[in-house]
C-alpha positions in Angstrom: 0.0 0.0 0.0 1.3 3.5 -0.9 1.3 6.5 1.3 -1.3 8.2 -0.8 -4.5 8.9 1.1 -7.7 8.3 -0.7 -9.8 11.3 -1.7 -12.8 10.0 0.2 -10.8 9.7 3.4 -9.4 13.2 3.0 -12.8 14.7 2.5 -14.1 13.0 5.7 -11.2 14.4 7.6 -11.9 17.9 6.4 -15.5 17.5 7.4 -14.6 16.1 10.8 -12.3 19.0 11.6 -15.0 21.8 11.5 -12.3 23.8 9.7 -9.9 23.9 12.7 -6.9 22.1 14.0 -8.0 19.0 15.9 -5.9 19.8 18.9 -8.5 21.0 21.4 -5.9 23.4 22.9 -5.1 24.9 19.6 -8.0 25.0 17.1 -6.1 27.0 14.6 -8.2 27.9 11.6 -7.1 25.6 8.7 -8.5 27.6 5.8 -6.8 31.0 5.4 -7.3 33.7 2.8 -4.2 32.6 0.9 -5.1 28.9 1.1 -5.2 26.1 3.6 -2.6 25.1 6.2 -4.0 21.5 6.7 -1.5 18.8 7.4 -2.6 15.2 7.7 -0.9 13.1 10.4 -0.9 9.4 11.1 -1.9 8.6 14.7 0.0 5.4 14.6 3.0 5.8 12.2 2.5 4.7 8.7 5.8 2.9 8.6 4.5 0.6 11.4 1.0 0.0 10.1 0.7 1.1 6.4 -2.7 2.3 7.7 -4.2 5.2 5.7 -7.7 4.7 7.2 -9.9 7.6 8.4 -9.5 6.2 12.0 -5.7 6.4 11.9 -5.5 9.9 10.4 -6.1 13.4 11.8 -5.8 16.9 10.4 -3.6 19.3 12.3 -2.0 22.7 11.8 1.7 22.7 11.0 2.8 23.5 14.5 0.8 20.8 16.2 1.9 18.3 13.5 5.5 19.1 14.2 5.0 18.9 18.0 3.4 15.5 17.6 5.6 13.9 15.0 9.0 15.4 15.7 8.9 16.8 19.3 6.8 14.0 20.8 4.8 16.6 22.7 1.7 14.4 22.5 1.2 10.6 22.5 -0.8 8.6 20.0 -3.4 8.1 22.7 -3.6 11.8 23.2 -4.1 12.5 19.5 -6.6 9.6 19.2 -8.6 11.2 22.0 -8.7 14.5 20.1 -11.0 12.9 17.5 -13.4 11.9 20.3 -13.2 15.4 21.8 -14.0 17.1 18.5 -17.0 14.8 18.0 -18.3 15.7 21.5 -17.8 19.4 20.8 -19.5 19.1 17.4 -22.5 17.4 18.9 -22.7 20.0 21.7 -22.3 23.0 19.5 -24.6 22.0 16.6 -27.3 19.8 18.2 -29.2 22.7 19.6 -33.0 23.0 19.2 -34.1 26.5 18.2 -37.4 28.1 19.1 -38.1 29.9 15.8 -37.1 29.7 12.2 -35.4 33.1 12.6 -33.1 31.7 15.3 -32.4 28.7 13.0 -31.7 31.0 10.0 -29.3 33.1 12.0 -27.1 30.0 12.4 -27.6 28.5 9.0 -27.4 31.5 6.7 -23.8 32.5 7.5 -22.6 29.0 6.6 -24.6 28.9 3.4 -23.3 32.3 2.4 -19.7 31.3 3.1 -20.2 28.2 0.9 -21.8 30.2 -1.9 -19.0 32.8 -1.8 -16.3 30.1 -2.0 -18.1 28.3 -4.8 -18.6 31.5 -6.9 -15.2 33.0 -6.3 -13.1 29.9 -6.9 -15.0 27.2 -8.7 -17.1 29.3 -11.1 -14.2 31.6 -11.7 -12.1 28.6 -12.7 -9.5 29.1 -10.1 -8.9 25.4 -9.6 -5.9 25.6 -7.3 -7.7 27.9 -4.8 -10.9 25.8 -5.2 -9.0 22.7 -4.1 -7.7 24.6 -1.1 -11.0 25.9 0.0 -13.2 23.0 -0.8 -12.4 21.6 2.6 -14.1 24.6 4.2 -17.3 23.8 2.4 -17.0 20.2 3.6 -16.6 21.4 7.2 -19.5 23.8 6.9 -21.7 21.2 5.3 -21.1 18.8 8.3 -22.3 21.6 10.6 -25.3 22.4 8.4 -26.4 18.8 8.4 -26.4 18.6 12.2 -28.2 21.9 12.7 -30.9 21.1 10.2 -31.5 17.5 11.4 -32.3 18.8 14.9 -34.7 21.4 13.7 -36.9 19.7 11.0 -40.0 20.9 12.9 -39.3 24.5 12.0 -39.3 23.8 8.3 -42.4 24.2 6.2 -43.7 20.9 4.9 -46.5 19.6 2.6 -47.8 16.1 1.6 -46.9 17.0 -2.0 -43.1 17.0 -2.2 -43.2 19.6 -4.9 -44.7 22.1 -2.4 -42.5 21.2 0.6 -39.4 23.1 1.9 -38.7 20.1 4.1 -38.3 18.0 1.0 -35.8 20.5 -0.3 -33.9 20.2 3.0 -33.8 16.4 2.6 -32.5 16.8 -0.9 -29.8 19.2 0.5 -28.7 16.6 3.1 -28.4 14.0 0.3 -26.3 16.5 -1.6 -24.1 17.0 1.5 -23.4 13.2 1.7 -22.6 12.9 -2.0 -20.4 16.0 -1.9 -18.4 14.6 0.9 -17.9 11.4 -1.0 -17.1 12.8 -4.5 -15.3 15.7 -6.2 -17.0 18.3 -8.4 -15.1 17.3 -11.5 -16.7 13.9 -11.2 -20.2 15.5 -11.6 -21.5 12.5 -13.4 -21.1 10.4 -10.3 -23.2 12.7 -8.2 -27.0 12.3 -8.4 -28.1 15.3 -6.3 -26.6 18.7 -7.0 -27.0 21.6 -4.6 -30.7 22.7 -4.5 -30.5 26.4 -5.0 -33.9 26.8 -3.3 -32.1 26.3 0.1 -30.4 29.7 -0.4 -33.9 31.1 -1.0 -35.4 29.6 2.2 -32.7 31.2 4.3 -32.6 34.6 2.6 -29.3 34.2 0.8 -30.5 34.7 -2.8 -34.0 34.5 -4.3 -35.2 32.0 -6.9 -37.7 33.0 -9.6 -40.6 30.6 -9.4 -44.3 30.9 -10.0 -46.4 33.1 -7.6 -48.1 31.2 -4.8 -51.8 31.2 -5.7 -53.5 32.6 -2.7 -54.0 36.4 -2.4 -55.7 35.6 1.0 -52.5 34.0 2.3 -50.5 37.0 1.3 -53.0 39.3 3.0 -52.8 37.3 6.2 -49.0 37.5 6.2 -49.1 41.2 5.7 -51.5 41.5 8.6 -49.0 39.6 10.9 -46.0 41.5 9.7 -47.9 44.8 10.4 -48.6 43.6 13.9 -44.8 43.1 14.5 -44.0 46.5 12.8 -42.0 44.7 10.1 -43.9 45.7 7.0 -42.6 48.7 5.1 -44.5 48.5 1.8 -45.7 46.2 -0.9 -45.1 46.6 -4.6 -47.6 44.7 -6.9 -48.7 45.0 -10.5 -45.3 44.5 -12.0 -42.9 41.8 -13.2 -41.1 41.6 -9.8 -43.7 42.1 -7.1 -42.4 42.1 -3.5 -43.0 43.0 0.1 -40.5 45.3 1.8 -39.7 44.4 5.4 -37.7 45.7 8.2 -35.6 42.8 9.6 -33.0 43.5 12.3 -33.0 47.2 11.4 -32.3 46.3 7.7 -34.7 47.0 4.8 -35.1 43.8 2.7 -37.2 42.8 -0.2 -39.0 39.4 -0.3 -40.0 38.8 -3.9 -43.4 37.2 -4.3 -42.0 34.8 -6.9 -39.4 33.6 -4.4 -41.5 30.6 -3.6 -39.5 28.7 -1.0 -38.9 31.8 1.1 -42.5 32.9 0.9 -43.7 29.4 1.8 -41.5 29.5 4.9 -43.0 32.9 5.9 -46.5 31.5 5.5 -45.6 28.5 7.6 -43.9 30.6 10.3 -46.9 32.9 10.7 -49.6 30.3 10.1 -50.9 32.2 7.0 -51.8 29.5 4.6 -55.3 30.3 3.5 -57.8 28.9 1.0 -57.4 30.5 -2.4 -60.4 32.5 -3.7 -58.5 35.1 -5.7 -55.3 33.9 -7.5 -52.3 36.2 -7.0 -51.0 35.7 -10.5 -54.3 36.8 -12.0 -54.5 39.9 -9.7 -50.9 40.9 -10.4 -51.6 40.6 -14.2 -54.7 42.9 -13.9 -52.8 45.5 -11.9 -49.9 45.2 -14.4 -52.4 46.0 -17.2 -53.5 49.1 -15.4 -49.9 50.2 -15.0 -49.1 49.5 -18.7 -51.8 52.0 -19.7 -50.2 54.6 -17.4 -53.4 54.7 -15.2 -52.7 55.1 -11.5 -54.2 52.8 -8.9 -54.0 52.9 -5.2 -54.3 49.9 -2.8 -56.9 51.0 -0.2 -55.7 48.6 2.5 -52.7 46.3 2.5 -54.9 43.7 4.3 -57.2 43.6 1.3 -55.2 43.7 -1.9 -58.3 42.8 -3.9 -59.7 46.3 -3.7 -58.0 49.3 -5.4 -59.0 52.9 -6.2 -58.7 54.1 -9.8 -59.9 57.6 -10.6 -61.8 57.7 -7.3 -63.7 54.5 -8.3 -63.3 51.4 -6.2 -62.4 48.3 -8.3 -63.0 45.0 -6.6 -61.3 41.9 -8.1 -62.9 38.5 -7.6 -62.2 35.0 -9.1 -65.4 33.1 -9.7 -66.1 30.5 -12.4 -69.5 32.2 -12.8 -70.4 35.2 -10.6 -73.9 34.6 -9.3 -76.5 36.9 -7.8 -76.0 35.2 -4.4 -72.2 35.8 -4.5 -72.8 39.4 -5.6 -75.2 39.9 -2.7 -72.6 38.5 -0.2 -70.0 40.9 -1.5 -72.2 43.9 -0.5 -70.4 46.3 -2.8 -70.8 50.0 -2.5 -72.8 51.9 -5.1 -70.7 53.0 -8.1 -68.1 50.2 -7.5 -66.7 48.1 -10.3 -66.4 44.4 -9.9 -64.0 42.5 -12.2 -64.1 38.8 -12.5 -60.5 37.6 -13.1 -61.7 34.1 -14.0 -62.0 34.3 -17.7 -61.8 30.7 -18.8 -65.5 30.6 -19.8 -65.6 34.0 -21.4 -68.7 36.1 -21.1 -70.4 33.3 -19.1 -68.2 34.1 -16.1 -71.0 36.5 -15.0 -74.6 35.2 -14.8 -77.6 37.1 -16.2 -79.1 37.3 -12.7 -75.9 39.0 -11.4 -76.0 41.5 -14.3 -79.7 42.3 -13.6 -79.0 42.7 -9.8 -76.0 45.0 -10.5 -78.3 47.5 -12.1 -80.4 47.6 -9.0 -77.5 48.2 -6.6 -75.7 50.6 -9.1 -72.6 48.4 -9.6 -70.7 47.7 -12.7 -69.7 44.1 -13.5 -66.9 43.4 -15.9 -65.3 40.3 -17.5 -61.6 40.6 -18.3 -62.4 41.8 -21.8 -64.7 44.4 -20.3 -61.9 45.4 -17.9 -59.4 46.0 -20.7 -61.9 48.3 -22.4 -62.7 50.1 -19.2 -59.0 50.8 -18.5 -58.4 51.9 -22.0 -61.3 54.3 -21.8 -59.9 55.8 -18.7 -56.6 56.3 -20.5 -58.2 58.1 -23.4 -60.2 60.4 -21.1 -57.3 61.5 -19.0 
């Protein structure tokens, strides 16, 4: 057997180290700005055992390696114990249960951000030598992330349908961590699960652009809760990139409404999942159309995004397969209001004759989407 240590064993050693010298009295950082200072030491000398196993190896800083190998400052039993001490420290530091997702995110986000920075600066920029040096830092961070997440699954949004579940994304990330520890990136074909970028979305590192979650009512419920906590600054809707602007830890941040994993997590944290009666994508499209005609609209109440004011006329958006007289009565609209049915799949039949007749009695205008386009264009012409 040669002295060469297998790639798999090296990667396990980097992950075990938590990025620091394994001597509990040293803990020198092993990944510096100009590269790594990792040295791999045999606990029982290789010349006596030809043993390159994970159990017989440990990573040390150069000073501790010299003191062990050449100065005999530590015995083999001492060094073997360091591996046990590091495991106990690891379990103690990273097995904590957190009370809220915000607390969890405060621990997870810095590790994810550091991994993302290393990946983008060294791997994507094709700086192979530096990537090889710093890949060990990602391995160490991943080991921490696995432990933290495994102990806090209850704080992650979940859904019976895996396509709608953040917890399923976390499970996919943990599988990625295992495969990343076992393989190298240049052997991509051997890895089945790549890093799920939605994880960075969940923890506020970088958004993903997905479809809008359907329920306007869920968004309104979230806005209500954020207002109670004094976190809501504003909402921007009726454009290609709708968002809510929040105050978090005295920082102004934007949460884009298409950033689905993050918004799902907000809904879960604040218990804001509501039945859909008005679809957010349809409402945003209608408000975009108003904007595209340079007609101004004003949201009357952030807790009710379905009602806007245009030229001092209240427009109420609904989403009904066929608006009936009964539903119109339940809406109790003010006189001179305009009601727009965003559900246009069945054309002119989306409003019943009885509803049209009753609207004349209560002095309300009912519009299909085709009628809405004409109404807004008329406003533009009459400005």
